[in-house]
PAZAPA-4460 file (N, C-alpha, C; in steps of 0.05 Angstrom, whole numbers, plus 32768, in hexadecimal, padded with zeros to 4 digits):
% residues 288
    n_x    n_y    n_z   ca_x   ca_y   ca_z    c_x    c_y    c_z   seq   type   mol
   7609   77BF   81B8   7600   77D6   81AA   75E3   77D2   819C     1      M     A
   75D1   77E9   81A1   75BA   77E3   818C   75C2   77F6   8174     2      R     A
   75AB   77E3   815F   75AD   77F8   814C   75A4   780E   8145     3      P     A
   75B7   781C   8131   75AA   783A   8132   75A4   7842   8117     4      I     A
   7595   7850   8110   7588   785E   80F6   7599   7874   80EA     5      D     A
   75A5   787B   80D6   75A5   7896   80C6   758C   7898   80B2     6      F     A
   757D   78A8   80B3   7561   78A6   809A   7567   78C3   808D     7      I     A
   755B   78BE   8072   7558   78D5   8067   7539   78C8   805C     8      Y     A
   7526   78D6   806A   7509   78D3   8060   74FC   78DF   804C     9      R     A
   74E9   78D6   803B   74D5   78EC   802E   74C8   78DC   8032    10      F     A
   74B1   78EB   803A   7493   78E0   8043   747D   78F1   8028    11      D     A
   746E   78E2   8015   7467   78F7   8000   744D   78F8   800A    12      P     A
   7441   78F8   8029   742A   7903   8034   7431   791B   8047    13      E     A
   744C   7921   8040   7457   7937   8057   7468   7944   8046    14      R     A
   7457   7956   8036   7462   796A   801D   7466   7986   8029    15      Q     A
   7466   798E   803F   746C   79AD   8041   748E   79B4   803B    16      E     A
   7486   79CB   8032   749B   79D3   802A   74B4   79E2   803E    17      R     A
   74C1   79D9   804A   74D3   79E8   805F   74D9   7A05   8060    18      K     A
   74CE   7A0F   8071   74D5   7A2E   8066   74F1   7A3E   8073    19      P     A
   74FD   7A4B   8061   7519   7A58   8068   7514   7A63   8080    20      L     A
   7537   7A68   808B   7538   7A6C   80A3   7532   7A91   809A    21      P     A
   752A   7A9D   80AF   751E   7ABB   80B2   7536   7ACC   80AF    22      E     A
   754B   7AC4   80C0   7566   7AD3   80B6   7579   7AC3   80BB    23      N     A
   7597   7ACF   80BF   75B4   7ABD   80BE   75A8   7AB4   80E2    24      G     A
   75A5   7AC7   80F5   75A1   7ABC   810E   758C   7A9A   810F    25      A     A
   7578   7A9E   8101   756C   7A85   8100   757F   7A6D   80F3    26      A     A
   7589   7A6F   80D4   7599   7A61   80CE   75B4   7A59   80D9    27      A     A
   75BB   7A68   80EC   75D4   7A60   8101   75BE   7A4A   8111    28      R     A
   75AA   7A4F   811F   759F   7A3C   8132   759B   7A23   811E    29      R     A
   7593   7A27   8108   7588   7A0A   80FE   759B   79F6   80FF    30      L     A
   75B3   7A07   80F1   75CF   79F6   80F4   75DA   79EA   8101    31      L     A
   75D7   79F7   8120   75E3   79EA   8135   75CD   79DB   8142    32      E     A
   75B1   79D9   8141   75A8   79C1   8148   75AA   79AA   8137    33      E     A
   75AF   79B3   811F   75B4   799C   810E   75D1   798C   8117    34      G     A
   75E5   7997   811D   75F6   798E   8122   75F4   797D   8145    35      N     A
   75DC   7988   8154   75DC   797D   8177   75D1   7964   8169    36      R     A
   75B7   7961   8154   75A7   7948   814D   75BF   7939   8146    37      L     A
   75D0   793B   8139   75E0   7924   8124   75F7   7920   813D    38      F     A
   75F7   792C   8153   760F   7926   8169   75FD   7915   8176    39      V     A
   75E0   791C   8180   75D9   790B   8189   75D0   78EA   8181    40      R     A
   75D0   78EC   8162   75D1   78D4   815A   75F0   78C2   8160    41      W     A
   75FE   78D1   815C   761D   78C9   8159   7622   78B9   8179    42      I     A
   7617   78C8   818A   761C   78C3   81AA   7607   78A6   81B1    43      E     A
   75ED   78A7   8199   75DC   788C   819F   75E9   7873   819D    44      S     A
   7603   7879   8191   760D   7860   8183   7618   784E   819B    45      C     A
   7623   785D   81AB   762C   7856   81CC   761E   784D   81DC    46      K     A
   7608   784D   81D8   75EC   7845   81ED   75DD   7827   81E3    47      L     A
   75DB   781B   81F6   75CF   77FD   81F7   75B2   7803   81FE    48      D     A
   75A6   7810   8207   7590   781C   820D   7581   7835   8208    49      S     A
   7569   7835   8210   755C   7855   820B   7544   7850   81F3    50      G     A
   7533   785F   81EE   7522   785D   81D6   7526   785A   81BD    51      P     A
   7510   784D   81B1   7522   7848   8193   7526   7867   8183    52      P     A
   7516   787D   818D   751A   7895   817A   7538   789F   8186    53      E     A
   7545   789A   8198   755F   78A3   81A0   7577   7896   8193    54      Q     A
   756A   7880   8182   7583   7873   8174   757A   787E   8153    55      H     A
   756D   7890   814C   755E   788F   8132   7569   78B3   812B    56      R     A
   756C   78B4   8114   7576   78D0   8114   756C   78D0   80F2    57      Y     A
   7553   78E8   80EF   754B   78E5   80D3   7549   7909   80CD    58      I     A
   7552   7905   80AE   7550   791D   80A3   753C   7919   8093    59      V     A
   7527   792F   8091   750F   792B   8084   750F   7939   8071    60      H     A
   750C   792D   8055   750D   793A   803B   74EE   7941   802A    61      Y     A
   74E8   795C   801F   74D1   795B   8011   74DC   795B   7FF6    62      N     A
   74C3   795E   7FEA   74C9   795A   7FC4   74DF   7967   7FB8    63      A     A
   74E5   7986   7FC7   74F7   7998   7FBF   750E   7989   7FC2    64      E     A
   7512   7980   7FD9   7529   7971   7FE1   753A   7963   7FD1    65      D     A
   7527   7953   7FC5   7526   7937   7FB8   7530   7942   7F9D    66      L     A
   7528   7958   7F92   7529   7960   7F76   751B   795E   7F65    67      G     A
   74FD   7950   7F6E   74E6   7946   7F60   74DB   7960   7F54    68      L     A
   74D9   795E   7F38   74CE   7974   7F25   74B3   797F   7F36    69      P     A
   74AD   799A   7F2D   7491   79A0   7F36   7481   7999   7F25    70      G     A
   7466   79A1   7F22   744C   7991   7F17   7453   799D   7EFB    71      A     A
   745C   79B4   7EF4   7464   79B7   7ED4   747D   79AF   7EC6    72      S     A
   748B   79A6   7ED9   74A8   798D   7ED5   74C0   79A0   7EDA    73      G     A
   74BF   79B5   7EE3   74D3   79CA   7EE8   74E1   79BC   7EF8    74      E     A
   7500   79C5   7EFB   7510   79BA   7F05   7519   79CD   7F22    75      V     A
   7511   79C6   7F33   7514   79CE   7F51   752C   79E4   7F4F    76      V     A
   7524   79FA   7F5C   7533   7A15   7F5E   7549   7A0E   7F73    77      K     A
   7561   7A10   7F73   757B   7A15   7F84   7576   7A27   7F9B    78      Q     A
   756F   7A1C   7FB3   7569   7A36   7FCA   7577   7A34   7FE0    79      A     A
   7593   7A31   7FE8   759A   7A2A   7FFC   759C   7A3F   8014    80      P     A
   759C   7A38   8028   7594   7A52   803B   75AF   7A56   804C    81      F     A
   75C5   7A40   8044   75E3   7A51   804D   75F0   7A41   8039    82      A     A
   760A   7A55   8033   7621   7A4E   8029   7639   7A44   8039    83      A     A
   7645   7A31   802F   7655   7A24   804A   7672   7A21   8039    84      L     A
   768E   7A28   8040   76A8   7A23   803A   76B1   7A0A   8050    85      L     A
   76B8   79FE   8043   76C6   79E2   8058   76D5   79D6   8048    86      G     A
   76E4   79CC   8057   7703   79B6   804D   76F2   79A5   803C    87      C     A
   7707   7997   802B   7701   7981   8021   7706   7964   802F    88      A     A
   7708   7962   8049   770A   794A   804E   76F1   793B   804E    89      D     A
   76FA   7927   8049   76E1   7912   8047   76D1   790C   8063    90      A     A
   76DE   7910   8075   76CE   790C   808D   76C1   7922   809A    91      R     A
   76B5   7937   8089   76A8   794E   8093   7691   7957   807F    92      V     A
   767E   7944   8078   766A   7945   8065   7657   7961   8071    93      P     A
   7655   7977   8068   7647   798F   8075   762B   7988   8078    94      A     A
   761F   7980   8064   7604   797A   8066   75F9   795F   807A    95      E     A
   760D   794A   8084   7604   7939   8097   760A   7946   80AE    96      I     A
   7621   7958   80B0   7629   7959   80CF   7614   7975   80DD    97      I     A
   7602   797E   80C3   75F3   798E   80CD   75DA   7988   80C3    98      F     A
   75D1   796D   80C2   75B7   7964   80C6   75A7   7973   80AB    99      G     A
   75B1   797B   8096   75A8   798C   8082   75A0   7976   8068   100      Q     A
   758B   7975   805B   7581   796F   803E   758D   797A   802E   101      P     A
   7588   796E   8016   7593   7980   8001   7586   7992   7FF7   102      R     A
   7595   79AD   7FE5   7587   79C4   7FE8   758B   79D8   7FF8   103      N     A
   7599   79D1   8010   7596   79E4   8026   75B1   79EF   8023   104      N     A
   75C8   79E2   8024   75E2   79F3   8024   75ED   79F1   8006   105      L     A
   75FE   7A0C   8004   7610   7A09   7FF1   762B   7A0C   7FF7   106      F     A
   7635   79EE   7FEE   764D   79EB   8000   766B   79EB   7FE8   107      V     A
   7679   79FC   7FF5   7698   79F8   7FE3   76AB   79ED   7FF6   108      V     A
   76B7   79DC   7FEC   76CE   79CC   7FFF   76E9   79CF   7FEC   109      R     A
   76FE   79D3   7FFF   7715   79D3   7FF8   772D   79CE   800C   110      L     A
   7739   79BD   800B   7753   79B4   8021   7758   79D2   8029   111      A     A
   7755   79CC   8051   775E   79E0   805D   7746   79F5   8062   112      G     A
   772C   79F1   8057   771C   7A07   804F   7726   7A25   8051   113      N     A
   7738   7A23   8036   7749   7A3F   8031   7739   7A51   801F   114      V     A
   773A   7A69   8022   7727   7A7A   800E   7739   7A80   7FF8   115      L     A
   7738   7A68   7FE6   7747   7A72   7FCD   7738   7A85   7FBE   116      S     A
   773B   7A93   7FA3   772D   7A9B   7F92   771A   7A8D   7F84   117      D     A
   771D   7A7E   7F83   7705   7A69   7F76   76EE   7A63   7F8E   118      E     A
   76F8   7A62   7FA0   76E6   7A58   7FBD   76D3   7A75   7FBA   119      C     A
   76E1   7A8A   7FB7   76D4   7AA8   7FC3   76C4   7AAC   7FAB   120      L     A
   76CE   7A9E   7F92   76B3   7AAD   7F7C   76A0   7A95   7F79   121      G     A
   76A8   7A7E   7F8C   7689   7A6D   7F8A   7676   7A72   7FA0   122      S     A
   7686   7A7F   7FBA   7674   7A8C   7FCA   7669   7AA7   7FC4   123      L     A
   7674   7AB2   7FAB   766A   7ACA   7FA6   7651   7AC8   7F90   124      D     A
   7654   7AAF   7F81   763D   7AA9   7F79   7623   7AA5   7F8C   125      F     A
   7630   7A98   7F9B   7615   7A8F   7FB0   7604   7AA6   7FB5   126      A     A
   761A   7AB7   7FC6   7603   7ACE   7FD3   75FF   7AE6   7FBC   127      V     A
   760B   7ADF   7FA5   75FB   7AF5   7F8F   75E4   7AEC   7F7F   128      N     A
   75E6   7AD1   7F77   75D0   7AC6   7F68   75B9   7AB4   7F79   129      H     A
   75C3   7AAB   7F96   75B5   7A9E   7FA4   75A9   7AAD   7FBF   130      L     A
   75AF   7ACE   7FBC   75A8   7AD6   7FCE   758B   7ADA   7FD8   131      G     A
   7576   7AD5   7FCC   7560   7AD4   7FDF   755B   7ABA   7FEB   132      D     A
   756B   7AAA   7FEA   7567   7A95   8000   7583   7A93   8019   133      S     A
   7594   7A9E   800F   75AD   7A99   8019   75AB   7AAE   8033   134      I     A
   75AB   7A99   804C   75A8   7AB2   806B   75CA   7AAF   8075   135      R     A
   75D7   7AA1   806D   75F5   7AA5   807D   7604   7A94   8071   136      I     A
   7621   7A9F   8078   7638   7A8E   806C   764A   7A86   807F   137      V     A
   7650   7A64   807D   7667   7A5D   8092   7679   7A54   8088   138      V     A
   768C   7A52   809B   76AA   7A47   8096   76A7   7A34   80AC   139      V     A
   76B3   7A1B   809A   76B5   7A04   80B1   76CE   79F2   80AA   140      L     A
   76DA   79F7   80BE   76F2   79EA   80C6   76ED   79CE   80CC   141      G     A
   7708   79BD   80D8   7703   79A0   80E7   771F   799B   80F4   142      H     A
   7719   7992   810B   7736   798B   811C   7746   7974   810C   143      T     A
   775E   7976   8113   7771   795E   8105   776C   7967   80E5   144      M     A
   776C   7980   80DE   776F   7984   80BF   778A   797E   80B2   145      C     A
   7790   7970   8099   77A6   7966   809A   77B2   7980   808C   146      G     A
   77A3   7997   807D   77AF   79AC   806A   77BD   79C1   8084   147      A     A
   77AF   79BE   809C   77BA   79CC   80B1   77D2   79C0   80BC   148      V     A
   77D2   79A8   80C2   77EB   799C   80C7   7807   79A0   80B6   149      A     A
   77FB   7996   80A3   7811   799F   8086   781F   79C1   8092   150      A     A
   7811   79D1   8096   781F   79E8   8096   7824   79F0   80AF   151      A     A
   781F   79DF   80C8   7829   79DD   80DE   7848   79D9   80DE   152      V     A
   7846   79B9   80D1   785E   79A9   80D0   7875   79BF   80BD   153      D     A
   786C   79C9   80A9   787B   79D5   8099   788B   79F7   80A3   154      T     A
   7879   79FB   80BC   7883   7A12   80D7   788E   7A03   80DE   155      Y     A
   788B   79EC   80EB   78A6   79EC   80FB   78BE   79E3   80F3   156      L     A
   78BA   79D4   80DE   78CF   79C9   80CD   78D5   79D0   80AF   157      N     A
   78DA   79EF   80AF   78DE   79F8   808E   78E8   79E5   8078   158      P     A
   78FE   79D1   8080   790C   79C6   8074   78F8   79AE   8065   159      W     A
   78DE   79A3   8074   78D0   7996   8068   78BD   79A2   8058   160      S     A
   78B8   79B7   804E   78AC   79C7   803D   78A5   79BA   8023   161      Y     A
   78C2   79B4   8014   78BF   79A6   7FFD   78BE   7991   7FFC   162      L     A
   78B7   797B   8014   78B6   7961   800F   7897   795D   8019   163      E     A
   7895   7972   8026   7879   7969   8030   7862   7975   801F   164      E     A
   7869   7989   800B   7854   7998   7FF9   7861   798F   7FE7   165      T     A
   7860   7987   7FD6   7875   796E   7FBD   7866   7983   7FA2   166      T     A
   7856   7995   7F9D   7851   79A0   7F8A   7841   79B7   7F8B   167      T     A
   7841   79D1   7F75   783A   79E8   7F7C   781B   79E8   7F81   168      H     A
   7813   79E0   7F7B   77F2   79D9   7F80   77E6   79D3   7F9D   169      A     A
   77FD   79C0   7FAD   77F0   79BB   7FC8   77FE   79D2   7FDF   170      L     A
   7818   79E0   7FCF   7821   79F6   7FE1   7814   7A0F   7FE2   171      R     A
   77FF   7A0E   7FC3   77EF   7A2F   7FC6   77D6   7A22   7FE1   172      S     A
   77D8   7A0E   7FE8   77BD   7A09   8002   77CF   7A10   8017   173      I     A
   77E8   7A00   8019   77EF   7A05   803E   77FF   7A21   803D   174      V     A
   7807   7A31   8026   7818   7A49   802F   77FA   7A5A   8037   175      D     A
   77E2   7A57   8031   77CB   7A66   8039   77CA   7A64   8054   176      R     A
   77D7   7A52   805A   77CC   7A42   8078   77E6   7A4C   808A   177      I     A
   77FD   7A5A   807D   780C   7A5D   8098   780D   7A76   80A4   178      F     A
   7800   7A85   809B   77F8   7AA1   80AE   77EC   7A94   80CE   179      I     A
   77D5   7A8A   80C2   77BE   7A7D   80D9   77D7   7A6D   80E8   180      P     A
   77EE   7A60   80DE   77F5   7A50   80ED   780E   7A60   80FA   181      V     A
   7813   7A7C   80FA   7825   7A85   8105   781E   7A98   8117   182      R     A
   77FC   7AA1   8114   77F5   7AB2   8126   77E2   7A9E   8142   183      K     A
   77EA   7A7E   813C   77DE   7A6C   814C   77F8   7A6A   8162   184      A     A
   780C   7A64   8154   7826   7A68   8162   782B   7A7D   8174   185      A     A
   782A   7A98   8166   782B   7AA9   817A   7817   7AAA   8190   186      R     A
   7805   7AA1   8187   77ED   7AA4   81A6   77F0   7A91   81B7   187      S     A
   77FF   7A74   81B1   7806   7A64   81C0   781D   7A6B   81D2   188      L     A
   782A   7A77   81C8   7846   7A80   81D9   783A   7A98   81EC   189      R     A
   782D   7AA8   81E0   781A   7AC0   81F2   780C   7AB4   820C   190      S     A
   77FF   7A97   8206   77F2   7A90   8218   7800   7A79   8229   191      S     A
   7812   7A6C   821E   782A   7A59   822C   783F   7A5F   8239   192      G     A
   7841   7A73   822B   7864   7A80   8237   787A   7A76   821C   193      G     A
   788E   7A83   8222   78A5   7A7C   820E   78AF   7A5B   8209   194      I     A
   78AD   7A4E   821D   78B0   7A30   8224   789B   7A25   8216   195      E     A
   7886   7A31   8212   786D   7A1F   81FB   7875   7A00   81F0   196      V     A
   7884   7A0D   81D9   7892   7A07   81C6   78A0   79E6   81C9   197      D     A
   78B0   79EB   81DE   78BE   79D2   81EB   78AD   79BE   81F1   198      R     A
   788D   79BD   81FB   787F   79AA   8201   7879   7999   81ED   199      S     A
   787C   797B   81F5   7870   7965   81DF   7858   7969   81D2   200      L     A
   7843   7972   81DD   782C   7977   81D7   7826   7994   81C3   201      A     A
   783E   79A1   81BD   783D   79BA   81AF   782A   79B7   8192   202      Y     A
   783B   79A6   8186   7838   799B   8163   7817   799B   816A   203      R     A
   7808   798C   817C   77EB   7984   817A   77E1   799E   8180   204      D     A
   77E5   79B3   8197   77DC   79CB   8197   77D9   79DA   818B   205      A     A
   77F6   79DB   8174   77F8   79EF   8164   77DD   79E9   8150   206      L     A
   77DE   79CE   8146   77D0   79BF   812C   77B0   79CE   813A   207      V     A
   77A9   79C7   814B   778E   79C5   815B   7784   79E8   8157   208      E     A
   779E   79FA   8161   7795   7A1A   8164   7796   7A23   8149   209      T     A
   77AB   7A14   813A   77A8   7A26   811B   778D   7A1B   810E   210      A     A
   7785   79FD   8113   7769   79F9   8107   7759   7A1B   810D   211      V     A
   7751   7A1A   8126   773F   7A29   812A   7745   7A4B   811E   212      F     A
   775E   7A50   8127   775F   7A6A   8116   7756   7A70   8100   213      V     A
   776C   7A56   80EA   7762   7A5A   80D0   774B   7A58   80C6   214      N     A
   7732   7A49   80CF   771C   7A4E   80CD   770A   7A6C   80D7   215      T     A
   7712   7A7B   80EB   7711   7A8E   80F6   771A   7AA7   80E1   216      A     A
   7735   7AAA   80D6   773C   7ABA   80C6   772C   7ABD   80AE   217      Q     A
   772A   7AA2   80A2   7717   7A9B   808A   76FD   7AAB   8088   218      T     A
   76F2   7AA3   80A0   76DC   7AB5   80AB   76D7   7AD6   80A4   219      A     A
   76EE   7AD9   80B2   76F1   7AF9   80B1   76FA   7AFD   8098   220      Y     A
   7708   7AF4   808E   7715   7AFB   806E   76FA   7B01   8057   221      D     A
   76EC   7AE6   8061   76CE   7AE5   8050   76BA   7AF6   8057   222      L     A
   76B8   7AFE   806E   76AB   7B14   8075   76B0   7B37   806A   223      R     A
   76C4   7B37   806E   76D3   7B55   805D   76D1   7B55   8043   224      R     A
   76CE   7B35   8032   76CA   7B3E   8019   76AE   7B38   800E   225      S     A
   76A3   7B30   802B   7680   7B35   8020   7678   7B4D   8026   226      L     A
   7685   7B59   8032   767F   7B7E   803A   768B   7B8C   8019   227      D     A
   769F   7B7F   8011   76A7   7B91   7FF4   7694   7B87   7FE2   228      E     A
   768A   7B78   7FDD   766F   7B71   7FC4   7659   7B76   7FCE   229      I     A
   7655   7B80   7FE8   763A   7B90   7FF0   762E   7B82   7FFA   230      D     A
   7633   7B67   800B   761F   7B5D   8019   762A   7B51   8036   231      R     A
   7634   7B6F   803D   7638   7B6D   8058   7620   7B66   8068   232      G     A
   7604   7B64   8065   75F1   7B5D   8076   75F4   7B39   8079   233      D     A
   75F6   7B29   806D   75FC   7B0F   8073   7612   7B0C   808E   234      L     A
   7601   7AF7   809A   7617   7AEE   80AD   762D   7ADA   80A3   235      Q     A
   7641   7AE1   80B1   7654   7AD1   80AC   765F   7ABD   80BF   236      V     A
   765D   7AA6   80C6   766D   7A9B   80DE   767E   7A88   80D8   237      V     A
   7688   7A77   80F4   7698   7A68   80E7   769B   7A52   8107   238      Y     A
   76A5   7A35   80FF   76A3   7A21   8113   76B1   7A0C   8107   239      G     A
   76BC   79FE   8119   76D4   79E9   8112   76C0   79C7   811D   240      V     A
   76C2   79BC   8111   76B8   799A   810C   76C8   7989   811E   241      Y     A
   76C3   7985   8132   76DB   7969   8148   76CD   7952   813B   242      D     A
   76E5   794E   8132   76E5   7928   8122   76E7   791B   813B   243      L     A
   76E6   7922   8152   76E3   7910   816F   76C9   790D   8175   244      S     A
   76B7   7928   817B   76A4   792A   8185   768F   792B   8172   245      T     A
   7695   7937   8165   767F   793B   8149   7672   794F   814F   246      H     A
   767A   7963   815F   7673   7982   8164   767B   7999   8154   247      R     A
   766A   79A5   814F   7676   79C4   813F   767C   79D3   8153   248      V     A
   769B   79E0   8155   769D   79F3   816C   76A7   7A0E   816A   249      R     A
   76AC   7A21   8173   76BA   7A39   8163   76D3   7A3A   8182   250      S     A
   76D8   7A29   8189   76F3   7A2A   8199   76F7   7A13   81A2   251      L     A
   7716   7A0A   81A6   771D   79F2   81AD   7711   79F1   81CD   252      P     A
   770A   79D3   81D2   76FE   79D3   81EB   7705   79B0   81F6   253      Q     A
   770C   79B7   820D   7714   7991   8215   7708   798D   822B   254      H     A
   76F6   7996   8236   76E8   7995   824C   76D8   7981   8246   255      R     A
   76DA   796B   825B   76C8   794F   825C   76AA   7954   825A   256      P     A
   769F   793D   824D   7680   793E   8252   7677   793D   8234   257      G     A
   7657   793B   8234   764E   7938   8218   7633   7948   820F   258      S     A
   7638   7965   821E   761F   7977   8227   762A   797E   8200   259      D     A
   7616   7980   81F0   760F   798D   81D5   760A   79A7   81D5   260      V     A
   7600   79AF   81EA   75FB   79C9   81EF   7617   79DE   81E7   261      A     A
   762B   79D5   81E8   7645   79E1   81DC   7649   79E4   81BF   262      E     A
   7632   79D4   81AC   7637   79DC   8190   7633   79F9   818D   263      I     A
   7644   7A03   817C   7647   7A20   8178   7653   7A2A   815C   264      C     A
   7642   7A3E   8153   7652   7A51   8135   7656   7A69   8141   265      L     A
   766C   7A6F   8141   7670   7A90   8145   7673   7AA5   8133   266      A     A
   766A   7AB9   813A   766D   7AD6   8121   768A   7AD2   811E   267      D     A
   7690   7ADD   8101   76AD   7ADF   80F5   76B5   7AF7   8104   268      A     A
   76CE   7AF6   810F   76D9   7B10   811A   76D2   7B29   8105   269      P     A
   76D0   7B38   8115   76C8   7B52   810A   76DF   7B6B   80FB   270      A     A
   76F2   7B62   810F   770A   7B6D   810F   7720   7B66   8117   271      S     A
   773A   7B72   8110   7752   7B66   8119   7757   7B61   8135   272      L     A
   774E   7B7A   8144   7751   7B78   8162   773E   7B62   816D   273      E     A
   7726   7B5D   8160   7719   7B42   816C   7720   7B2B   8167   274      E     A
   772D   7B2D   814B   773D   7B15   8143   7751   7B0A   8154   275      F     A
   7763   7B25   815B   7778   7B18   816B   776F   7B0D   8189   276      E     A
   775C   7B15   8190   7756   7B11   81AB   774A   7AF0   81A7   277      A     A
   773F   7AF2   8196   772D   7AD8   8192   774A   7AC1   818D   278      L     A
   7758   7AC3   8181   7773   7AB0   817E   7779   7AA8   8195   279      T     A
   777E   7AC1   81A6   778C   7AB8   81C0   777D   7AA6   81D7   280      N     A
   7763   7AA7   81CE   774E   7A9D   81DD   774E   7A82   81CF   281      L     A
   7756   7A79   81B7   7753   7A65   81AA   7770   7A4F   81B7   282      M     A
   778F   7A61   81B0   77A4   7A52   81C5   779D   7A50   81DF   283      A     A
   7798   7A60   81F2   778C   7A59   820D   777F   7A44   8216   284      F     A
   776D   7A3B   8200   775A   7A29   8202   7768   7A07   81FC   285      N     A
   7778   7A0D   81E3   7782   79F5   81DD   7796   79EC   81ED   286      S     A
   77A7   7A02   8203   77B3   79FA   8217   77AD   79EF   8231   287      L     A
   778A   79F3   8232   7784   79ED   8246   777A   79D1   8254   288      A     A
***
């Protein structure tokens, strides 16, 4: 295996300021391309040959990214182009997996990426006080989420609830994920038949489906909340970071291969009917 480099680079001779994305669509493309670059860098770890640049992943910083003061000594203004709600899992650092430097993402993280009042308040602050730069709002889940798994295990065995969730604070997170778990279970039965829950792989399929459903539901709720505070013009998207492939995707996917073009952030569902159809598709893909 060849040496590989993950580099944050500041070049004092390269001081141009990175322009903000023009709109939500451009912001989404920038995040997706950042994840593609990260995936290529990860996959280069498996290679023993190839040009040196194939084994080097560089995130360029300018003076503002570093927080260097301006000519008159003023502090750099906060100017993220995306607000992001993600899980607190230590394996899912948003800036790294999207290839973004400092001051590009306003990140709120809570176990299970649930939309608590505190999370919504933080995102409300970003949207209303950093609105000049915010172009998009992202909800990011991840595979094998421990909070979702705890909700699934309690759903499958209610007697484990008090044993698995020993404090009221922990239960407050798990309780919020019960509805996505039930929706996932119903969709799995619709796609796989009434005997689907007798399969040895059922729990894993339910956890995977529930991760995607929970993320999409949070995006749906967040989209409605932004409409209520008169910021419905903001694009709200969701994605799930796959801990195995390092890709951000909008649907469970089991196809072999390493095509990074499958990386995708998807629009938050716009209606309950759209959300139900999406949930059924997620369940179908989990069973494929």
